[in-house]
C-alpha positions as CSV (number, residue, x, y, z in Angstrom):
1,M,-36.8,11.2,-133.7
2,F,-38.8,11.3,-136.1
3,A,-39.1,10.9,-139.7
4,V,-39.4,12.4,-143.3
5,D,-38.2,10.7,-146.4
6,H,-34.2,10.5,-145.1
7,V,-33.8,12.5,-142.8
8,L,-34.5,12.0,-139.0
9,V,-35.7,15.1,-137.4
10,S,-35.4,15.9,-133.6
11,E,-38.7,16.7,-131.6
12,R,-36.9,19.5,-130.3
13,I,-38.2,21.7,-133.6
14,T,-41.5,20.8,-133.4
15,D,-42.9,22.8,-131.0
16,A,-39.4,25.2,-131.0
17,T,-40.5,29.1,-131.6
18,F,-37.5,31.1,-133.5
19,S,-36.7,34.4,-135.0
20,C,-33.6,36.3,-135.5
21,A,-32.7,38.8,-132.9
22,L,-29.6,40.5,-134.6
23,N,-29.6,43.7,-133.1
24,A,-29.8,41.6,-129.5
25,C,-27.1,38.6,-130.3
26,K,-24.6,41.5,-132.8
27,G,-24.2,37.8,-135.1
28,A,-22.8,35.8,-133.0
29,C,-22.8,33.0,-135.1
30,C,-20.7,33.8,-137.7
31,V,-17.6,34.8,-134.5
32,V,-18.4,32.0,-131.5
33,G,-18.0,28.0,-132.2
34,E,-15.5,25.3,-132.0
35,A,-14.9,25.7,-136.0
36,G,-16.1,27.2,-139.6
37,A,-19.7,26.8,-140.9
38,P,-20.1,23.2,-142.5
39,L,-19.7,22.7,-146.0
40,L,-21.5,20.8,-148.6
41,A,-18.8,19.7,-151.3
42,E,-20.3,20.8,-153.5
43,E,-20.0,24.9,-151.7
44,C,-16.0,24.2,-151.3
45,E,-16.3,24.6,-155.9
46,I,-19.0,27.6,-155.4
47,L,-16.1,29.4,-152.6
48,E,-13.6,28.6,-155.1
49,D,-15.5,30.8,-157.9
50,I,-16.5,33.5,-156.0
51,H,-14.2,34.3,-153.4
52,V,-12.6,36.9,-155.4
53,V,-15.6,39.1,-156.3
54,V,-15.9,39.0,-152.1
55,A,-12.5,39.8,-151.3
56,P,-13.0,43.2,-151.3
57,R,-15.9,43.7,-148.3
58,L,-13.2,41.8,-146.4
59,D,-10.6,42.9,-143.4
60,D,-6.9,42.2,-144.4
61,E,-6.4,39.2,-142.6
62,A,-9.4,37.6,-144.3
63,R,-8.2,38.4,-147.5
64,D,-4.4,37.1,-146.8
65,I,-5.8,33.9,-145.7
66,L,-8.4,33.6,-148.6
67,E,-5.3,33.9,-150.4
68,Q,-2.9,31.3,-148.6
69,Q,-5.4,28.6,-148.0
70,G,-8.3,28.8,-149.4
71,P,-11.8,30.0,-148.8
72,W,-12.7,26.4,-147.5
73,E,-10.3,23.3,-144.7
74,R,-10.8,20.4,-144.3
75,D,-12.6,19.3,-141.4
76,E,-12.6,16.7,-139.1
77,E,-16.5,16.1,-138.4
78,S,-17.8,17.3,-141.2
79,G,-15.4,17.2,-144.8
80,Y,-15.8,21.0,-145.1
81,A,-15.6,24.1,-143.3
82,V,-15.0,27.5,-143.7
83,P,-12.0,28.3,-142.6
84,C,-11.9,31.4,-139.7
85,R,-10.2,34.5,-138.2
86,S,-7.4,34.1,-135.7
87,D,-10.1,35.3,-133.2
88,G,-12.8,32.8,-134.6
89,A,-14.6,34.4,-136.6
90,C,-15.7,33.2,-140.5
91,V,-13.4,34.3,-143.1
92,F,-16.2,35.8,-144.3
93,S,-17.4,38.1,-141.6
94,V,-17.7,41.7,-141.4
95,R,-18.1,44.2,-138.8
96,Q,-20.8,46.9,-139.3
97,S,-22.6,49.1,-137.3
98,G,-21.2,46.2,-134.2
99,I,-23.0,43.5,-135.4
100,T,-21.3,41.0,-137.6
101,L,-22.2,40.0,-141.3
102,C,-21.8,38.0,-143.8
103,A,-20.2,39.5,-146.7
104,L,-21.4,36.5,-149.0
105,Q,-24.8,37.1,-148.1
106,Q,-24.1,40.6,-148.8
107,A,-22.4,39.9,-151.8
108,Y,-25.6,38.2,-152.9
109,H,-28.5,40.5,-152.0
110,D,-26.5,43.4,-153.7
111,G,-26.9,41.0,-156.8
112,E,-22.7,40.1,-157.8
113,I,-23.2,36.8,-156.7
114,D,-25.4,34.1,-157.3
115,F,-25.4,31.9,-153.4
116,P,-26.8,33.2,-150.9
117,K,-24.4,31.4,-148.4
118,P,-23.4,28.2,-146.9
119,V,-26.7,26.6,-146.2
120,S,-25.0,25.3,-143.1
121,C,-25.4,29.4,-142.3
122,H,-29.0,29.6,-143.6
123,L,-30.0,26.3,-141.4
124,Y,-28.1,27.4,-138.3
125,P,-30.1,27.3,-135.0
126,I,-31.1,23.6,-137.5
127,R,-27.8,21.5,-138.1
128,V,-27.1,19.0,-139.7
129,K,-25.4,15.8,-139.4
130,R,-25.4,12.6,-140.5
131,V,-25.9,9.1,-139.0
132,G,-25.5,6.0,-141.3
133,P,-27.7,6.4,-144.6
134,Y,-29.9,9.2,-142.9
135,E,-29.2,13.4,-142.5
136,M,-30.5,13.9,-139.0
137,L,-31.6,17.8,-138.1
138,Q,-31.3,19.0,-134.5
139,Y,-31.6,22.2,-133.1
140,E,-28.7,23.8,-131.7
141,Q,-30.9,25.8,-128.8
142,I,-28.1,28.0,-127.4
143,D,-27.8,30.6,-125.1
144,L,-26.1,33.2,-127.6
145,C,-29.7,32.2,-129.6
146,A,-31.8,33.5,-127.0
147,P,-33.2,36.8,-127.5
148,G,-34.2,34.9,-131.3
149,R,-36.2,32.0,-129.1
150,E,-37.9,35.0,-127.2
151,Q,-38.1,36.8,-130.6
152,G,-40.2,33.8,-132.1
153,A,-42.5,33.6,-129.0
154,R,-43.8,37.9,-129.5
155,D,-44.5,36.8,-133.0
156,M,-46.0,33.2,-132.9
157,R,-43.3,32.2,-135.6
158,F,-42.2,28.5,-135.5
159,L,-38.3,27.5,-135.7
160,A,-39.4,25.2,-138.7
161,Q,-42.0,28.3,-140.5
162,Y,-38.6,30.9,-139.6
163,L,-36.1,28.3,-141.9
164,Q,-38.7,27.6,-144.7
165,E,-36.0,28.8,-146.8
166,P,-32.9,26.8,-146.2
167,L,-35.0,24.2,-145.6
168,E,-36.6,24.0,-149.0
169,R,-33.1,25.1,-150.7
170,R,-31.0,21.9,-148.6
171,F,-34.4,19.2,-149.0
172,G,-36.6,20.2,-151.5
173,R,-40.4,22.2,-151.7
174,A,-42.1,18.9,-151.9
175,W,-40.3,17.3,-149.0
176,Y,-40.4,21.1,-146.7
177,E,-44.0,20.8,-147.3
178,R,-44.5,17.2,-145.7
179,F,-42.4,17.9,-143.2
180,V,-44.9,20.6,-142.3
181,S,-47.1,19.0,-142.3
182,M,-45.7,16.4,-139.7
183,I,-45.3,18.8,-137.1
184,E,-48.6,20.4,-137.5
185,A,-49.9,16.6,-137.1
186,R,-47.5,15.6,-134.3
187,R,-48.4,19.2,-132.7
188,S,-52.5,18.9,-133.1
189,A,-51.7,15.4,-131.5
190,Q,-50.1,17.0,-128.3
């Protein structure tokens, strides 16, 4: 571990290569897991405001869940999370041509909403955990993402580069620049 300001960073992030291979994994990260995507408290409010805009893109079960329980739920580990359908898929996921996609992200790209998706989804396969006064970035290296690691190696693209936009969104541009400088220095020292 090393620290960048108030954020502890797993050493595994330093050399990891990654570039999402959606055609290979078929969007499994929106389907597989023990719970829905973790949410920041302010994201719950945003989802309250925008879920009705996204609802027409969703199936009947997802719309029923949103209508009955809303777009977020309490979660013991993270505090708040996106609800899941009975098959374990995120309530905001949609299937198109055999690939699971994010209805929030689609609506964002279509200019219907100004929220791309929960930052925890945007950061995946990095997870943010709270450890006392610190936040900790951990690289969740699961089998489902093996094609993304292989694609990253072929593209010579590091995980930190691939996740620049969500890391800046979560921690700010200045933090990201310090983060990249520290990673590059660590790579050079090896």
